[in-house]
N, C-alpha and C positions, 0 to 999 in steps of 0.2 A: 573378482567380479568387475565388470566394466563400470567405470565411474559415472559415465553418462546414464547408463541403465539404472544404476543405484539412485541417482538424483531423481530420475523420472519416477521410479518406483515409490520413493518417499513422498514426492509431490502428489502423486495420485492417491496414495493412502491418506494423506492429510486432508484431501478434498472430498473423501467419501462421506456421505451422510451417515449419521449414527442416531439410532433410536432405541429406546429401552425394549421395545417389542419388535419382533421380526415376523414376517408372514410364514405360515406353515400350512400343511394339509388340513389341519383341524382348526385353523384360525391363527390369531396372533399368539406368540409364545415369547418368553424372555430371550432377548438377543445375547445369550451367554454362550461363549465357545470355550471348550476345554481342549488343551493341546498337550502333547508329549512327544518325545523323540524315541524311535524304535529302530533296532538293527534288523535288517532283513537278510537272512543267511542264504540267499540265492547265489548263483554263479555268474558274474562276480557279485559279492555282497555289497549292500549299500544301506544308508540310513534314510528313514522317512520322517517327516513331520506329520503326525496324525492329529486330526481335528474332529471333534464331535460336538453337535448341539443336541444335548440329551432329550429335551422336550420334543423336538421334531424328529429325533432319531436320524438326524442327518450326519453323515460321516464324509470325510475327505482326507486325502493324503497328498503330500508333495515330496518328491525325491530331493534330497539335499546333497550338495549345495545347489542353489538356483542362480541363474545368470547367463549371459550370452557366452561366456568362456568356459562353461562347465559341462560341455557335451562329451568330453573325453572320458572313457571309462575309468582311467587311472585317477582322474580328479574326483569322480563320484566315490569310488572305493577309497580314495585317499582321505576323505572326510571321516575322521575317527576321533572325535573329541573325548578327552578323559575328565574334563571338568566343565562346569556350566559356563564359565567365562569363554572357553574355547568354542563352545557350541552356540553361544548367544547370537553372534553376528549373522550366521546363516539361518538360524531360526527366525530372527527378526525379518529378514528379507523373504523367507519362506512364508511367514504369516502375511506380510504386506502383499506379496505377489498373489497369494491364494485369494484374498479378499478383492484385490484389484481386478482379477480375472474371473470372479465368481467361481472360484475353485476349478478353473480350466474350462468353464463352459464357453468362453469367448473363442476357443479354438475348435468347437464343434461345428458341423455343417450348418446348423440352424442358429448358432450363436447363443448368447446367454439368455436363459428364460426370464430371469429377473435382472433388474438393474443392479450394478455393484453397490454394496453397502458395507459399512464398517461395523465391527463388533462393539456392542455397548460395554461388554465386560469380557476379559480374557482370564482364564484360570489354568493352573497346572498343578500337578501333585508333587513337585519337587521344590522345596523352599529355595535352594540355591539357584535353581534355574529361573524361578519367578523373579528373584532379585536381579540376576544377571541380565535377563531379557529386558526388564524394565529399565535398568541402567543403560543398556545399549540403545534402546529406543530413544531415550533422552539425548544420548550422545549423538545420535544420527539426525536429530532435529525433528522427531515425531512430536506432534503438538499435544499439549495438555493431557487430558485423561486417556487419550489413546495409548499413552505409554504404560498405563497401570496394568499390572499383572498380579492377580491374587493367588495365594497358595491355598489349596484345599485338597483333602484326601477323600472327600465325599463322593467324587465321581470316578475314582480309580477303578473300582471293580466294574462299574457300568461301562466305562470307556473300553475296558478290555473285552467285555462281552460283545460290544459293538464292533471291536476290531477283528474278532475271530472270523466271522463270515467274510469280511473284506480281505483278510489274509488268504483264505481258501480260494478266493476268486482271482488272486494275483496269478499271472502266467507261471506255469510250472514247467512244462516241456521246454520252454525257451531258456529256463534257468537251471537245467541239469537234473531236474526231477521228473519222474512220471507223475501223472495225475493221482494215482493211488498213493505214491510216496508223499506227494504234497498233502494229501488228506491226513496222513499220519504225523506230519510235522507239528510240533507244539508251537502255537502262535507266540512270538516273542513279546515279552512284557516291556513296559516303558523303562527307560534307563533312569536309574536313581543316582544322579550325580552326587548327592549329599553323602551317600554311603559307599561310593565307588572307590576301590583301592587305586591309588595312583601308581603309575609305572615308575620303575627305577631306571633312569637313563643309563647309569653306569653298568647295570646288570647285563644289558644287551651287548654292551661293549666289553664283555668279559675277557680279561687277560689270562690266557692259559699259563700254567706254571712254566717257569724257565729257570735254569740254573745260572743264567747270566743277567745280572741287573747292574745298572749304572745310571749316572745322572747326566752324561754327556749327550748332545744331540745325536751322535752316532749310536749310542746305546738305545735311545728312545726309538730311533728309526729302525734299528735291528728288531726290537720287540714288535713294533707295528707291522713290519713286513712278515714276521712269523705269523702273526694273527691273520693277516691278509691271506697268506699262503694256505694256512689250515682251513680258513673259511671257504676259500675257493675250492679246495680239495673236497671238503665235506659236503659241498653243494652239488657236485657233479654226479649225474645218475649212472648207475651200474646195474647189470643184470643180476637178478636175485639168486640165480642158480649157480653162479660162480663162487668158487672158494675165496675167502678173504685173501689168501696168499696170492691168488691170481690177480686180484684187484690191486694189492699193494705193489706188485711188480710193474703195474702200469704207470706208477707215479715216478717222477724224476726225484733224485736225491734232493733233500731239503736245501742244500747249498746251491744247487743248480737252479732250483725254483726261485730262491731269493735273488739270485743274480738276474734272472729273466725279469722278475718284477721290478727290481731296482733299475734296470735298463729302460723298462717301459715308462715308469713314472718320471724318470729323468728326461725322457724324450717327449712325453705327452703330459702337459700340465693338467691340473684338475679342471681348470677353466676350459681347456681344449676338450677334455673328456666329456664335460657337461654339454658343450656345444654339439659334439658328435652324438651324444645320447639324445639331446633334444631333436636331432635330425633323424632319429630312428635307428642308430647303431646300438644293437643289443649288448655287445661286449662292452662298449663304452659306458652303457648305463650300469651294468654290474660293477665295472671298475670304479666308476664315480661313487656308487653307493658304498662300496667297501672302503674307499678312501674317506668318505664322510663318516662312516661308522667308526673307524679307528683313528680318525684325526690325522691322516697322512696329507701333508701340505695344507692343512686347514684345522679349524676347531671341530671336534666331533659334533654331529648334528643328526640325531636319530630320526627326526621328522623329515628332513629333506632326503636323507638316505633312503627312507621308506618310499618316498615319492619316485625316486629314480628306479627303485626295484619294481614298483608298480607299473612304471612306464613300459618296461620290457616284458614283465609278467603278463600284462593284459594286451600286448601288441601281437595280434594274430599273424602279422607279417614277419615277426622276429623268429629266429631259429628255435627249434624245440629245446636245444641244449641251453641256450641263454634264458629262455622262459622258465625252464625247470629249475635252473640255478637260482633265479630271482625268487621264485616261490619258496624254494628250500631255505634261503636266507631269511625270508619273512616269517617262517614258522614260529621262531622264538622271539620275534619282535613284541608280541603281545603278552607272552608268558614269562619272559626272563625275570629272574629274581623272586619268583613267587612259587609257593607250593600249589599243586593241583587243587587242593581243597580251598584255596584262596582265589581261584580263578573266577572271574565274572563270566556268566553264560555267553556274553558277547565275545569275550576273548577266546573261549573254547570254540565257538562256531567259526570265528575268523581264522584261528589256527588250523582247524580242521579243513577249511576251504583251501588254504595254501598247501597243506600237506597232500591233500587229495589231488589238486591240480598238478603238483610237482610230479606225481606218479602218472597221472592220466596223460599229460602232454608228452612225457617221455616214452609211454608205452602204447598208446592208442594206435592201432593199425599194425602193430608188430604181430608176428606169428612164431610158432615154434617154442622150444623150451626156454629161450631167452626173451620171452614176450614182455615180461614185466621188469621195468627199470625203476630204481629208486636211489636216492642219495643217502648218505650217512645221516644227514639231518632228519630225513623222513623216518628212517628206521629208529632213530633215537626217540622221535615223537611217538612212533607206533609202539615201541617196547615199553616206554615209561608212562605214556598218557592214555593210550587207547584202553587198556585193561582197566585202568582206574575209572575212566569215564563210564565204561559199560557195567563193571561189577560194583565198584564202590560208590560212584556218583549216581548210579541208578538211572542212566539215560540211554537205554538200548536203542532208542530212535536215532541216536547220533550215528549209528551204522549207515543210515541213509546219507549222511554228510561225507563219509570217507570210505566208500566201497573199494576204491583203488588202493588205499592205504592198507585196508584189511587183507586184500589179495596179496599185496607185496609182503606183508608180514607173514602170511601163510606160506608163501613160497620160500621166504628166507628161512623160516623155522624148519621147513621140510629139508632144505639144503643143509642147514646146520645139523639136523638129525642124522643125515647120511654121514657127515664128517664125524659126528659124535660116535656113530657105530664103528667107524674105522679106528678111532682112538681106543674105544672100549675093547675091540678085538685085540689090539696090540697090548693093552694093559692086562687083559685076561690071559693072553699067551705068555707074557713075561712080566708079571706084576711087580717083581722086585726091581725091574729096570726103569720103571716109570714112577716110583714112589720112594721118598726118603725113608730109610729103615729106622731112623731114630724115633722111638715111641713118642707120639704126640706132636711131632713136627708138622705134619699135615701138608708138606710141600710135595707136589706132584709135577710131572712134566708131560708134554706131548711128544717128546723126542728123547731117546735115551742119551744122546750126546749132551744134554743139558745137566745131567747128574754125574757125580763121581762114582765110579765102580771101585769096590774094594780091590786093592792091589796085592792082597795076600795070596796064599796058596789054596784057598777054598775053591771048590769046583765052579766053573764059569756059570752053570745054570743055577747055582745056589748063592752067588755073590750078591750081597746087599748093595744098594746104591744110596748115595747121600747128596744132600743139596749143598753141603759146604764142609769145611774142615772142622767147624765147631760140632756138627752132628756126628762126624767120624769119631771125634774124641768122646762125645757123650755116649755113643753106642759101643765103644770099644770093649768095655767091661762085659757087655752082653755077647758081643760077637767073637771075642778072643778065643773061647774054647772051640768054636766052630770053624775057625779060620785055618783049615787043614783039609787035604784031599779026602774025599769020601765022607766027610761030616755032613749032617743034615743042615738045612737052611736055618739061620739064626733069626730071621725076621719074625717078630711076634706081633707086630702091629699090622693086622690084615684089613683094617678099615679102609674103604675107598671113599674119598671125599667128593665124588661126583664132579671133579673138575673137567671131566671129558665133555661136559654139557656144552662147552663153547667150541668144540671141534679143534682143528689144528690151526697153528699160526705159521706164518712164513718164517723159516729159519729155526723153528722150535722155540719153546718158551717154558719157563717154570711158572707154577700157579700156586697160590696159597689163598684159602678162604679166610675171610675176615667177618666174624659174626658181629651183629649190631644189637643194641638193646631193644630195637623195635621188632626183633625176630627175623629180620631179613639178613641176607649174607651177600657181601660183595666179594667177587672173585678177582684178586689182583694177579696180573700176569706181567711178565717181562722177558724179553729176549736178550737184554743187555745188563740187567742188574743181577747181583748175586742175591741169595735168599735173605740174608741178614738185612741188606739195604731195602729190599722189597717189603719185608716185615716192618722195618722202621718207618718207611713211607706210609704204610697202612696205618700204623699206630698214630703217626702225626696227623693224618688226614681222616681219621675215623669218623669224626662228626660230619665232614663234608661228604664223605662216601655214603654215610647213613642217610643223609638228606637226599642224596642222588638216587637211592634205591627206591624208586617210586612205584612203578608198575609191577615189577618182578625182580628177582635177584639179578644183580647187576655185575657185569664183567668190565673191568677197567684194565687196559694195557698201558704200562708205564715203561718208557725206554729213554735212556740217556743217549743222545746223539751228538757226536762231535762233527762239526762241519768240515768237509774236506779241505785240506790245505791248499788245494788248487783254486778255491773260491777267491775271487779278486778282492771283495770287500769284507768278507766275514770269516776268513780262514781261522780255524782252530777255536772258534767260539763253540760253546756247549749249550745244548737245550734239552729240556725234558719234554718228550712227546707224550701226550695223553690221548688215548683212543678208547672210546666207549663201545 
């Protein structure tokens, strides 16, 4: 906010007359105003300061933050306090501005109907907010009892009842909803900071598993660039009807990507990237945000990182590619480190907005079978969160908030179903070729080359397949009598473990289901690990994978990659790639 504007606002508020009673339609009533903060899930979303004088049934609202420099959409959407102390400054100026301007009447053609007057008493229904606003008023130089804010829950329900019709009157068509959809939206309640779960800054800056750890600056940079590369890749939109193998072929090898990123950040400093982003460069904004997220050339800062993402996400002049990527990265800013059952409604709505915008911006105006585009981040949100919100959380009205996400998920599931049918046909035609014959092993594959065939003299159409030498040894007692020409098939385990549900993978993969205590199953896949290593990885990370199986059974692909020796800076280093 502008310092001169702030000083004028405080001076005007201190000069307002205050009386115990205020004029109303039915005469004088107590000059008591109740306020709270609410999140409005329009497109883009924002917060409002809501005020009500119950006896007069007068209501007013003010979009926050307020001030001369807060007209940019990214600044309005960027206001997202998680505690009363963060919220207090803008609420104080919102309150003072509201009374100074008679709740905006001074901007109407006829001007204010009544002269400006100050509140005799202010109340709110959140104890921490009452204390924080009162403290901030005093720090700003607001005089005497004008600083006082009382805590009360007596007006909570009445304030919400008065807010509902105001919410329905807010513009809907201009904010991405039809009028009928707006009528079905549940009016947001006031934000209770006292009970609000605080975000975990480190959770959003999640470090993916790597087989290479070290304490040198080079080691740290290597890990940071891997995270940058994966985030960039997972945020790019792709058509939903394409096979994953086609999508993967479009990516450069990890070593090549790291070299490109290394060259860029060496040439363009973070400060230069920020200046470019401030001037409207969409790529620079995404780049600066990712550097700030992972602490590349700086200390990690999730707040400033989010603001740079919002700059490009809400810039209609930026490219669809960069806007989509920014929205995709923002999806998990609100939810990282928390279970869906611990989500605050505000977090759910904000996350839904970014996910839906990521698909809409990339897809709107397209035609044909490749019409809908979505990033891996969006699909992760859709698979794990959407079903939970609709079925478990009991909020089907949230479909209104992410129709594009629902359509992307529908198309992706349809494409996966076609791939699944291809795999099922192969497995039905030659079941022995795609399943380990050792009883109880449960390993399957989507390509025959991923399993060992018996090298004995049994007929080719009867040969069992194995995931490794251990299973060959374990099953030999069973198979030995049948390992001769003309003998029947020795495979006795005819159970199919439904690993075909994820379709094919590029280059083939082995799959093993991992059952969890919560009744869900994670499907572990790999194109580079042997079955024993994959099972060991599953056993070691069972708890993490169980927590990740949120919306439906989860597939996780784990691959060990060695960076090509031609890489200038990172030759022969090894990483563990994790794909959901």
